[in-house]
ROMARDO-372795 format. One line per 4 residues: for each residue x, y, z of N, C-alpha, C. Coordinates in steps of 0.1 Angstrom, whole numbers. Layout:
REM residues N
X Y Z X Y Z X Y Z  ...
***
This chain:
REM residues 345
1391 -819 476 1398 -828 483 1413 -825 482  1415 -824 467 1428 -820 465 1431 -808 468  1425 -796 468 1429 -784 471 1431 -785 486  1423 -792 495 1425 -793 509 1439 -798 512
1442 -809 505 1455 -815 507 1466 -807 504  1464 -800 492 1475 -791 488 1478 -780 498  1466 -774 503 1466 -766 515 1473 -767 527  1470 -781 531 1477 -786 543 1491 -787 541
1494 -793 530 1509 -795 525 1518 -781 525  1510 -772 520 1517 -758 518 1519 -753 532  1509 -755 541 1511 -749 556 1522 -757 564  1523 -770 561 1533 -778 568 1547 -774 562
1547 -773 550 1560 -769 544 1565 -754 549  1554 -746 550 1559 -732 553 1564 -731 568  1557 -740 577 1561 -741 591 1576 -747 591  1578 -759 585 1592 -761 585 1605 -754 579
1598 -746 570 1609 -735 565 1612 -725 574  1601 -720 581 1602 -712 593 1613 -717 604  1610 -729 608 1618 -736 618 1633 -736 613  1634 -740 601 1648 -741 597 1654 -727 596
1649 -717 591 1654 -705 589 1657 -699 604  1650 -702 614 1650 -695 625 1664 -703 634  1664 -716 631 1677 -722 635 1687 -717 629  1687 -715 617 1699 -711 610 1704 -697 612
1694 -687 614 1696 -673 618 1701 -673 633  1697 -682 640 1704 -683 656 1718 -686 655  1721 -697 648 1735 -702 647 1744 -694 638  1739 -686 629 1748 -678 623 1752 -664 628
1745 -661 639 1748 -648 647 1759 -649 656  1769 -641 655 1780 -642 665 1774 -638 678  1778 -648 690 1772 -645 702 1784 -645 713  1785 -635 721 1794 -634 733 1790 -641 745
1796 -653 744 1790 -663 755 1799 -659 768  1794 -665 781 1800 -662 794 1815 -670 791  1826 -661 794 1838 -667 792 1844 -671 803  1855 -681 803 1862 -687 815 1869 -674 821
1871 -674 834 1876 -666 843 1891 -661 838  1895 -650 834 1907 -647 830 1917 -643 842  1910 -642 854 1916 -635 864 1927 -648 870  1939 -643 878 1947 -653 881 1944 -655 897
1942 -668 902 1939 -670 915 1951 -666 925  1949 -661 934 1957 -656 946 1972 -664 949  1968 -677 948 1975 -687 953 1988 -688 944  1985 -682 931 1997 -682 920 2003 -668 918
2000 -659 930 2005 -645 928 2022 -645 930  2028 -657 936 2041 -657 939 2049 -661 927  2043 -667 916 2050 -671 905 2054 -659 896  2066 -660 891 2071 -649 882 2061 -649 871
2062 -636 862 2054 -633 852 2057 -643 840  2049 -649 834 2053 -657 822 2058 -651 811  2067 -655 802 2073 -649 789 2063 -653 779  2055 -664 780 2048 -667 770 2038 -658 765
2039 -652 752 2030 -644 747 2018 -645 747  2009 -634 748 1996 -636 747 1989 -643 736  1997 -640 725 1989 -645 712 1991 -661 711  2000 -667 718 2002 -680 717 1995 -688 726
1985 -680 735 1976 -688 743 1962 -688 733  1955 -700 738 1944 -700 732 1933 -689 735  1924 -685 727 1915 -675 729 1905 -682 742  1901 -672 749 1891 -676 760 1879 -685 755
1879 -696 760 1868 -705 754 1855 -703 764  1844 -705 758 1831 -705 766 1833 -715 778  1827 -711 791 1828 -721 799 1816 -728 800  1817 -742 797 1806 -750 797 1799 -753 810
1807 -752 821 1800 -754 833 1797 -741 840  1790 -742 851 1786 -731 859 1798 -726 866  1797 -711 866 1808 -706 874 1805 -703 889  1794 -709 893 1790 -708 906 1797 -718 916
1805 -727 910 1811 -737 917 1820 -730 928  1819 -731 939 1828 -724 950 1841 -728 950  1844 -737 943 1859 -742 941 1868 -737 932  1861 -727 921 1867 -725 909 1875 -710 913
1882 -707 902 1891 -695 905 1882 -683 907  1869 -683 902 1860 -671 904 1857 -668 919  1858 -678 925 1855 -677 938 1866 -671 949  1876 -671 942 1889 -668 951 1892 -654 948
1901 -648 956 1905 -635 951 1912 -633 939  1907 -624 930 1914 -623 917 1923 -613 916  1933 -617 907 1946 -609 905 1944 -603 890  1946 -588 888 1949 -583 876 1964 -579 875
1971 -582 862 1984 -578 862 1987 -566 853  1995 -556 858 1999 -546 850 2015 -545 851  2019 -541 840 2034 -540 837 2040 -529 848  2051 -534 853 2058 -524 865 2067 -514 857
2070 -517 844 2078 -508 837 2072 -504 823  2059 -497 826 2051 -494 812 2058 -484 804  2056 -487 790 2062 -477 781 2052 -468 776  2055 -453 773 2046 -445 768 2037 -451 754
2026 -449 754 2019 -452 742 2026 -443 728  2029 -454 719 2033 -449 707 2023 -437 701  2029 -426 699 2020 -414 695 2015 -416 682  2003 -410 679 1999 -411 665 1988 -398 663
1989 -394 651 1978 -382 648 1972 -385 637  1958 -392 635 1952 -397 623 1939 -390 625  1930 -392 613 1917 -390 612 1909 -404 611  1895 -401 617 1887 -415 619 1880 -415 605
1871 -424 603 1864 -427 593 1853 -415 591  1851 -407 601 1843 -395 598 1851 -383 595  1864 -384 594 1872 -372 591 1877 -364 603  1872 -370 616 1876 -362 628 1890 -366 632
1899 -356 638 1914 -360 643 1912 -370 654  1921 -379 654 1922 -389 666 1938 -386 670  1941 -381 683 1953 -377 686 1954 -385 701  1966 -392 701 1971 -396 715 1973 -385 724
1976 -374 720 1978 -362 730 1965 -359 737  1954 -362 732 1942 -357 739 1937 -369 749  1943 -378 752 1938 -388 759 1944 -388 774  1951 -376 778 1956 -376 792 1944 -377 803
1948 -384 813 1937 -385 822 1927 -397 821  1927 -401 809 1917 -412 807 1924 -425 805  1916 -436 807 1920 -451 805 1916 -452 790  1926 -457 784 1925 -460 769 1925 -475 764
1917 -480 755 1919 -490 750 1921 -491 735  1934 -495 729 1935 -494 714 1932 -507 711  1923 -509 702 1918 -523 697 1921 -524 683  1932 -533 681 1934 -536 666 1925 -548 662
1919 -547 653 1907 -556 647 1905 -556 633  1896 -564 628 1892 -564 615 1878 -570 613  1871 -566 601 1857 -567 601 1854 -582 598  1865 -588 593 1866 -603 589 1868 -612 601
1871 -606 612 1875 -615 622 1866 -619 631  1859 -630 633 1848 -636 643 1851 -631 656  1864 -633 663 1863 -629 678 1863 -612 679  1867 -605 670 1866 -592 668 1851 -588 669
1846 -594 662 1829 -590 661 1823 -594 674  1827 -605 681 1822 -608 695 1825 -600 704  1837 -592 703 1841 -582 713 1834 -570 712  1828 -566 700 1824 -552 698 1813 -549 707
1803 -559 710 1792 -553 720 1799 -549 734  1807 -558 739 1815 -554 751 1822 -539 750  1827 -537 740 1835 -523 738 1824 -512 737  1813 -515 732 1803 -505 729 1796 -502 744
1793 -511 752 1789 -511 765 1799 -503 773  1810 -507 774 1821 -501 784 1822 -485 779  1821 -482 766 1821 -468 761 1810 -462 765  1799 -466 766 1786 -462 770 1786 -457 785
1790 -468 793 1790 -466 807 1802 -458 814  1814 -458 807 1824 -450 812 1827 -437 806  1821 -436 795 1821 -422 787 1832 -415 787  1833 -404 795 1848 -394 794 1859 -401 801
1858 -410 807 1868 -417 815 1876 -426 808  1868 -433 797 1874 -442 790 1874 -438 776  1886 -439 770 1885 -438 754 1890 -450 749  1879 -454 739 1881 -467 732 1885 -462 716
1896 -468 710 1898 -462 696 1901 -476 689  1893 -480 678 1896 -491 671 1902 -488 659  1914 -497 657 1922 -497 646 1920 -507 638  1915 -504 625 1911 -515 616 1923 -520 606
1926 -532 605 1935 -539 596 1930 -542 584  1917 -538 581 1911 -544 568 1916 -537 557  1919 -544 545 1923 -540 532 1913 -534 525  1900 -534 530 1890 -530 522 1888 -514 521
1880 -509 512 1878 -496 513 1874 -490 527  1879 -479 532 1874 -475 543 1859 -472 545  1853 -469 534 1839 -466 534 1830 -479 537  1837 -492 534 1832 -503 536 1831 -507 553
1843 -502 558 1846 -504 572 1835 -495 580  1835 -483 574 1823 -474 580 1810 -479 580  1805 -485 570 1791 -491 567 1790 -501 578  1801 -510 579 1802 -520 589 1801 -515 604
1807 -504 606 1807 -498 621 1793 -493 624  1788 -487 614 1773 -481 614 1764 -494 617  1766 -504 610 1755 -516 612 1758 -522 626  1769 -522 631 1770 -527 645 1769 -517 655
1765 -505 652 1763 -493 661 1777 -489 671  1788 -493 664 1802 -488 672 1800 -473 673  1802 -470 688 1801 -458 693 1815 -451 696  1825 -457 692 1838 -453 696 1846 -450 681
1858 -440 680 1861 -437 666 1871 -451 662  1869 -452 649 1875 -460 640 1887 -455 632  1897 -460 631 1908 -454 622 1914 -466 614  1920 -462 604 1926 -473 595 1941 -474 598
1946 -486 600 1959 -488 605 1968 -486 592  1980 -483 594 1991 -482 584 2003 -489 587  2012 -493 582 2024 -499 584 2030 -494 595  2033 -481 594 2041 -476 605 2032 -476 617
2021 -475 619 2014 -475 631 2016 -489 638  2015 -499 629 2016 -513 634 2029 -515 639  2039 -513 632 2053 -512 636 2056 -505 650  2050 -493 651 2052 -487 663 2047 -496 675
2036 -503 675 2032 -510 685 2037 -525 685  2048 -528 677 2055 -539 679 2050 -552 670  2041 -547 659 2036 -557 653 2021 -562 658  2013 -568 650 2000 -572 657 1998 -586 650
2004 -597 656 2003 -611 651 1990 -618 651  1980 -613 660 1968 -618 662 1956 -609 663  1946 -612 661 1935 -603 660 1924 -610 669  1916 -602 678 1920 -589 681 1931 -588 693
1938 -577 690 1948 -574 700 1945 -559 707  1944 -560 721 1939 -547 728 1951 -542 734  1955 -531 736 1963 -523 744 1957 -515 754  1962 -517 767 1955 -511 779 1964 -500 782
1959 -487 782 1968 -475 785 1963 -469 797  1971 -465 808 1967 -459 820 1965 -445 819  1961 -437 828 1957 -423 828 1970 -416 826  1982 -419 827 1993 -413 826 2000 -415 812
1992 -422 804 1996 -425 789 2006 -435 787  2007 -446 796 2016 -456 795 2008 -469 794  2013 -480 784 2006 -490 782 2012 -500 792  2002 -506 800 2002 -513 811 1998 -528 808
1992 -531 798 1988 -546 794 1985 -545 781  1986 -559 776 1981 -561 760 1974 -577 760  1965 -577 755 1955 -588 753 1954 -591 739  1958 -603 735 1957 -611 723 1946 -620 724
1936 -620 716 1924 -630 716 1914 -623 723  1903 -632 725 1890 -627 733 1890 -629 747  1888 -619 754 1885 -620 767 1874 -614 773  1870 -614 785 1857 -614 790 1854 -598 792
1843 -594 792 1840 -582 797 1843 -578 812  1841 -589 820 1844 -587 833 1860 -583 835  1869 -589 828 1882 -584 829 1885 -571 824  1880 -568 814 1881 -552 807 1877 -542 818
1865 -546 821 1857 -536 832 1868 -535 845  1872 -544 849 1879 -544 862 1892 -537 861  1897 -540 849 1910 -531 846 1906 -516 845  1894 -513 839 1893 -500 838 1889 -492 852
1883 -498 861 1877 -493 874 1892 -495 882  1902 -503 882 1915 -502 888 1923 -491 883  1923 -488 871 1931 -478 865 1926 -463 870  1911 -464 871 1904 -452 873 1905 -448 889
1910 -457 897 1908 -457 911 1894 -459 917  1887 -467 912 1873 -471 915 1874 -484 922  1864 -487 930 1862 -499 937 1861 -510 927  1869 -521 929 1871 -532 920 1871 -546 929
1867 -557 925 1868 -570 934 1881 -576 926  1892 -571 929 1905 -579 923 1916 -571 929  1927 -577 928 1940 -572 935 1950 -571 922  1959 -558 923 1967 -555 912 1982 -563 916
1987 -569 907 2000 -576 907 2008 -571 896  2022 -566 899 2029 -562 886 2039 -571 880  2043 -571 869 2052 -577 862 2060 -569 854  2073 -576 852 2082 -568 844 2080 -569 828
2077 -559 820 2075 -562 805 2087 -568 800  2089 -579 797 2102 -586 789 2099 -589 775  2089 -582 768 2085 -585 754 2069 -591 755  2064 -592 767 2050 -596 766 2041 -584 759
2044 -572 762 2038 -561 757 2045 -555 744  2057 -550 746 2066 -545 735 2078 -553 734  2078 -559 720 2089 -566 718 2102 -563 719  2105 -548 720 2118 -542 721 2123 -544 735
2112 -549 744 2118 -554 758 2123 -567 759  2124 -572 746 2127 -588 748 2141 -589 754  2147 -580 754 2163 -580 756 2163 -581 772  2153 -578 779 2151 -580 793 2148 -595 798
2143 -601 790 2138 -614 793 2150 -626 797  2148 -634 806 2158 -643 811 2155 -656 805  2142 -658 801 2136 -671 797 2129 -669 783  2130 -677 776 2122 -677 761 2115 -689 760
2103 -688 751 2096 -699 748 2104 -710 741  2103 -722 747 2108 -735 739 2123 -732 739  2130 -726 747 2145 -725 746 2149 -731 759  2157 -741 758 2163 -748 770 2176 -743 774
2176 -735 785 2190 -731 790 2195 -737 801  2189 -748 805 2192 -756 818 2206 -763 816  2212 -764 805 2226 -769 805 2236 -759 805  2232 -746 806 2240 -735 805 2243 -730 821
2257 -727 821 2262 -720 835 2257 -706 833  2257 -697 844 2250 -683 844 2259 -675 832  2272 -676 834 2278 -669 823 2275 -673 809  2273 -685 806 2269 -690 794 2255 -687 791
2246 -687 799 2233 -684 795 2232 -667 792  2240 -660 799 2241 -647 795 2247 -643 782  2256 -652 777 2262 -652 764 2253 -654 754  2244 -665 757 2235 -672 748 2224 -661 746
2220 -654 756 2208 -645 755 2213 -634 746  2225 -629 748 2232 -616 742 2231 -620 727  2235 -633 724 2234 -636 708 2219 -638 703  2209 -642 712 2196 -644 707 2189 -629 706
2195 -621 712 2191 -607 711 2198 -599 701  2207 -603 694 2213 -598 684 2214 -605 670  2213 -617 670 2211 -623 656 2198 -623 652  2196 -622 640 2183 -622 634 2179 -634 630
2164 -637 629 2160 -650 625 2157 -650 610  2160 -661 604 2159 -664 591 2146 -666 585  2133 -666 593 2120 -668 588 2115 -656 578  2122 -645 579 2115 -633 572 2109 -624 579
2109 -627 594 2102 -617 603 2110 -604 605  2122 -603 602 2131 -592 606 2132 -591 619  2129 -599 629 2132 -598 642 2144 -606 649  2147 -603 659 2159 -612 666 2153 -624 669
2162 -634 672 2159 -646 675 2149 -646 689  2154 -637 697 2147 -637 711 2132 -631 707  2131 -621 699 2118 -614 696 2110 -625 688  2114 -633 680 2107 -641 672 2102 -654 680
2109 -658 690 2105 -667 700 2093 -662 706  2093 -650 711 2083 -644 719 2070 -642 711  2074 -637 698 2064 -632 690 2055 -644 685  2063 -654 682 2056 -666 673 2063 -679 680
2056 -684 688 2063 -696 696 2061 -707 686  2054 -707 676 2051 -717 665 2062 -718 655  2072 -706 654 2080 -705 644 2091 -716 645  2093 -725 637 2104 -736 637 2117 -731 635
2116 -721 627 2131 -715 621 2139 -709 633  2131 -701 640 2137 -695 653 2140 -705 664  2131 -714 666 2133 -725 675 2145 -732 672  2148 -737 659 2160 -744 658 2172 -736 657
2171 -723 653 2184 -714 655 2187 -713 668  2178 -710 678 2179 -707 691 2185 -721 697  2182 -731 694 2188 -742 699 2201 -746 696  2204 -741 684 2219 -740 679 2227 -733 686
2222 -719 689 2230 -711 696 2233 -717 710  2224 -722 716 2227 -729 731 2236 -741 729  2234 -749 719 2245 -759 715 2260 -754 713  2260 -743 705 2273 -738 703 2280 -731 715
2271 -725 724 2277 -721 736 2282 -730 745  2273 -741 747 2277 -753 755 2291 -758 751  2293 -760 738 2303 -767 732 2315 -756 730  2313 -744 732 2323 -735 731 2330 -733 717
2319 -737 708 2324 -736 694 2325 -720 688  2320 -710 695 2319 -699 693 2322 -690 706  2328 -679 704 2333 -670 715 2319 -665 721  2317 -666 734 2307 -660 740 2304 -645 736
2314 -639 732 2311 -625 727 2313 -622 712  2311 -634 705 2312 -632 690 2302 -627 685  2303 -617 675 2294 -608 668 2285 -615 660  2274 -611 656 2263 -620 647 2270 -624 634
2268 -637 631 2274 -640 618 2266 -633 607  2276 -628 596 2269 -618 587 2261 -630 576  2252 -625 568 2247 -633 557 2257 -640 549  2253 -650 544 2262 -660 535 2263 -651 522
2274 -651 515 2274 -646 502 2283 -654 493  2285 -652 480 2290 -660 472 2307 -660 476  2311 -671 476 2326 -670 479 2335 -662 470  2344 -656 477 2353 -647 468 2360 -656 458
2363 -650 446 2372 -658 435 2386 -659 440  2393 -670 436 2407 -672 442 2415 -663 433  2426 -656 441 2434 -647 436 2440 -651 423  2441 -646 412 2446 -649 399 2461 -645 398
2470 -654 391 2483 -650 389 2484 -637 379  2494 -628 380 2493 -618 370 2498 -623 356  2490 -615 348 2490 -619 333 2506 -621 329  2508 -629 319 2523 -629 314 2526 -617 307
2539 -612 309 2542 -600 302 2547 -604 288  2545 -597 280 2550 -599 263 2564 -599 263  2571 -608 256 2585 -608 254 2588 -597 246  2600 -591 247 2605 -579 240 2608 -586 225
2606 -575 216 2608 -579 202 2621 -582 198  2622 -593 192 2636 -597 186 2643 -587 178  2657 -584 181 2662 -574 172 2665 -578 158  2667 -568 148 2666 -570 135 2679 -578 133
2678 -587 120 2691 -596 115 2702 -588 116  2703 -577 112 2714 -567 110 2723 -566 124  2714 -564 133 2721 -561 147 2725 -576 153  2718 -587 150 2722 -599 156 2737 -602 150
2737 -597 138 2751 -601 130 2761 -591 139
***
């Protein structure tokens, strides 16, 4: 009897353990759920391109409701945005994790995805199956390159890539490479390059496979259920274009006359932020909308221009240094020696 009871308890415990383990295994696996449509409805096509940087937006969240609703954006004409003033892709020649050369010069005629990522980044992991699938289906017409920002040994990144079945080259990032692409403040960050070798879009955060594939097809001249709208890159892709921006995140220019606004923008594009980013105030506002330092300094610039406390063409204020010492009086000169007593007589 005791043996039977023990056997029953053992079987019940085993089944409970399997159930718990199965549930834990499912919840621990990264899953790429159906994402909210990233396309822009046609009715908003007349709005100017936003200056809000992509990394300041929340990553695309799973759509809890069905996308079959005829009233949502997916049932309308969809719009994909590409830069009207695309910049050439910053060139590099490096070797991948297998020692093979990877050169931007070899990508002519292909659509290219340059994907900055890291093994420890959950959205990056969720994006990997999407990129693998696109690389498989578009083969020689699409080149995907993963740029790893991991600090680990490259061999560890190589093992990770093999485990996930990554079928596109992975290279290790360098400071110089990251700087050439304007910095990578968020992961993943994906640059979209057209067949002429120009960067037409940048995505920061996790986006849907539907958007990526539509961009590939449009750039290759293949049929796609979307319309292309262009925007001027004013820092949304490359921060060096921030000087073209006429609006900046959380900077209120409404109190300025046109000439004052021009003067304020000139200062914002020449004075450096004090937060340590080494960017101009305009670039920092675009690159990191949460930065309280650039926000305060930008507000001060606007206030000074309104009040006329500084010249509209004033040069950037140099960093504060220790005050110069007050000029000292010349040292007293020694009195001539007194003549000998004989001479005084």
